[in-house]
Structure formats: C-alpha cells, structure tokens
C-alpha positions in Angstrom: 19.0 -2.3 17.7 20.1 -2.9 21.1 22.7 -5.6 19.7 24.4 -3.5 17.3 24.4 -0.2 20.1 26.1 -2.2 21.9 28.8 -3.3 19.5 29.1 -0.2 18.0 29.9 1.2 20.6 32.7 -0.9 22.3 34.1 -0.4 18.4 33.4 4.1 20.1 35.0 3.3 23.4 37.9 1.1 21.6 38.7 3.4 18.4 37.5 6.8 17.8 36.2 8.2 20.8 38.8 6.5 23.3 40.3 9.6 24.5 36.7 11.0 25.9 37.6 7.7 28.4 33.6 6.7 27.3 31.9 4.3 30.2 31.0 1.0 30.3 27.7 1.8 28.7 25.6 -0.2 31.3 27.0 0.9 34.0 24.5 3.3 36.5 26.5 4.7 38.9 28.2 7.9 36.6 29.1 11.4 36.8 27.5 14.1 35.2 31.3 14.6 32.7 30.8 10.1 31.9 26.9 10.7 32.1 27.5 12.9 29.3 30.4 10.9 27.3 27.7 8.4 26.8 24.5 10.3 25.6 27.1 11.8 22.8 28.3 8.5 21.6 25.0 6.9 21.3 23.4 10.1 20.0 26.6 9.2 17.6 26.0 5.6 16.9 21.9 6.4 16.0 22.9 9.6 14.0 25.1 7.1 12.4 22.5 3.9 12.2 19.9 6.5 10.3 22.1 8.4 7.9 23.9 5.2 6.8 21.0 4.3 4.6 20.7 7.2 3.5 23.4 8.1 1.9 23.8 5.1 0.2 20.0 5.9 -1.6 21.1 9.4 -1.4 24.1 9.3 -4.2 21.9 7.8 -7.1 18.7 10.8 -6.5 18.8 12.5 -9.0 17.1 16.4 -8.9 14.0 16.7 -11.2 13.7 19.4 -13.0 10.7 21.9 -13.2 9.9 24.2 -15.3 7.3 26.4 -14.6 4.5 25.4 -15.2 1.6 27.7 -16.9 -2.3 28.3 -16.3 -4.9 28.6 -18.4 -4.7 32.6 -19.5 -8.0 33.3 -19.2 -10.6 31.3 -18.1 -14.2 32.0 -17.1 -17.8 30.5 -15.9 -18.8 29.6 -19.3 -15.6 27.3 -20.1 -16.2 26.0 -16.7 -20.5 25.2 -17.8 -19.0 23.6 -20.8 -17.0 21.1 -19.7 -19.8 19.7 -17.7 -22.2 18.9 -21.0 -25.7 19.6 -19.1 -27.8 22.3 -20.3 -26.4 25.7 -18.5 -24.3 23.7 -16.6 -26.1 21.4 -14.7 -25.3 18.0 -14.0 -27.3 16.0 -15.0 -30.1 18.4 -15.9 -32.5 17.3 -18.1 -32.9 17.8 -21.8 -29.5 16.1 -22.9 -28.0 16.6 -26.9 -26.6 14.0 -29.3 -23.9 13.4 -27.4 -25.5 12.5 -24.2 -27.8 9.8 -26.5 -24.1 8.8 -27.4 -23.3 7.9 -23.8 -26.5 6.7 -22.3 -26.3 3.8 -25.5 -22.5 2.9 -23.8 -23.6 2.6 -20.6 -26.6 0.2 -22.2 -24.4 -1.9 -24.3 -21.8 -1.6 -21.0 -24.3 -3.4 -18.4 -26.0 -5.5 -21.0 -22.4 -7.2 -21.8 -21.8 -7.3 -17.8 -25.6 -8.4 -16.7 -24.8 -11.4 -19.1 -20.6 -12.0 -17.4 -22.6 -11.8 -14.5 -25.3 -14.9 -15.7 -22.7 -17.3 -16.5 -21.0 -16.7 -13.4 -24.1 -17.7 -11.2 -24.3 -20.4 -14.8 -20.4 -22.3 -13.7 -20.9 -22.0 -10.1 -23.9 -23.7 -9.8 -23.1 -26.9 -12.0 -19.7 -26.3 -9.6 -22.1 -27.1 -6.5 -24.0 -29.4 -8.2 -20.8 -31.2 -9.7 -19.3 -31.1 -5.8 -22.6 -32.5 -5.0 -21.7 -35.5 -7.4 -18.2 -35.6 -6.1 -19.5 -36.3 -2.8 -21.9 -38.5 -3.1 -19.1 -40.9 -5.1 -16.7 -40.0 -2.7 -18.5 -41.9 0.8 -20.3 -44.7 -1.9 -16.2 -45.7 -2.5 -15.5 -45.6 1.5 -18.7 -47.5 2.1 -20.0 -44.0 4.7 -23.0 -45.9 5.0 -21.3 -48.7 6.4 -20.3 -46.4 9.3 -23.6 -44.9 9.5 -25.9 -47.8 9.0 -23.8 -49.5 12.6 -25.0 -46.8 15.2 
C-alpha cells in the first residue's frame, strides 16, 4: 500500500496537481498550506484506490426489479394451529393422526438405514485396523526389526 501511495503521489505531484506545489511525501517540516495540499492529495489517492474496483463492478451490476409481494389476505390463529399438526396446535402432543403414523414409520426406516450404515462403517474400520497391524508386522519382518531390538 505504501508503494502504491508513494508512486501515485509522485504522479500527482508531477501531473494533475502540479499547480498545488505538493511537498515531498515524507517531508516533516511543513507549513499549513503545504500540509493541507499533501493531505488533500493523499485523500484523493485513497478515494481513487477504493473507488477503482467499485467502478469496475458497478457497471456490470443490474438493479433488480422487485414487485410488490402481497401477504396473505386473511390469516387466523386457527390457520397457524392447523399447520403444526398436533391436537389444538400443540407441538409433540399426544393423539396423533394417520399422517403422524406415516411420519413415524419414515423416521423409523431412516433410523434403521443409518444404524445399518454405521454398522458397516464400524466393520470396515475394524478390518482396516487389523490389516494395518498385519502390514506393520510384515514390514518389521522385511526390515529385520527384530535384529535391532535383540542387540540391546
């Protein structure tokens, strides 16, 4: 960022803002008009730095055309309770309907499927652990690991 600021400041100092007699960027003993000119140039550089990427994107943005979204014409408390599925709108209340039994069966089937998949995954992991142990033993035999441990 400092390199960008310095190079852009020099461009402004020698170009667009030549008539402002901009002081050197890192000069410390400035009078009030010089300080204001330097601050103005830095402010312009920072605004350009922020504005450039935005200008690139703004040209391609499309303003969405939103229509008016109307809400329900009438909405009663009974409509809300009917959507909950339980008696008198209670969530998880007793006395389910035929639809509740179908949902329960679907949940039970999903639970059984997940339990089966978990069992398969655990079996595969057990086989992999046993296979890794056999592989380690074969590796130790091939590299004569026993010869090194017997020498102690």
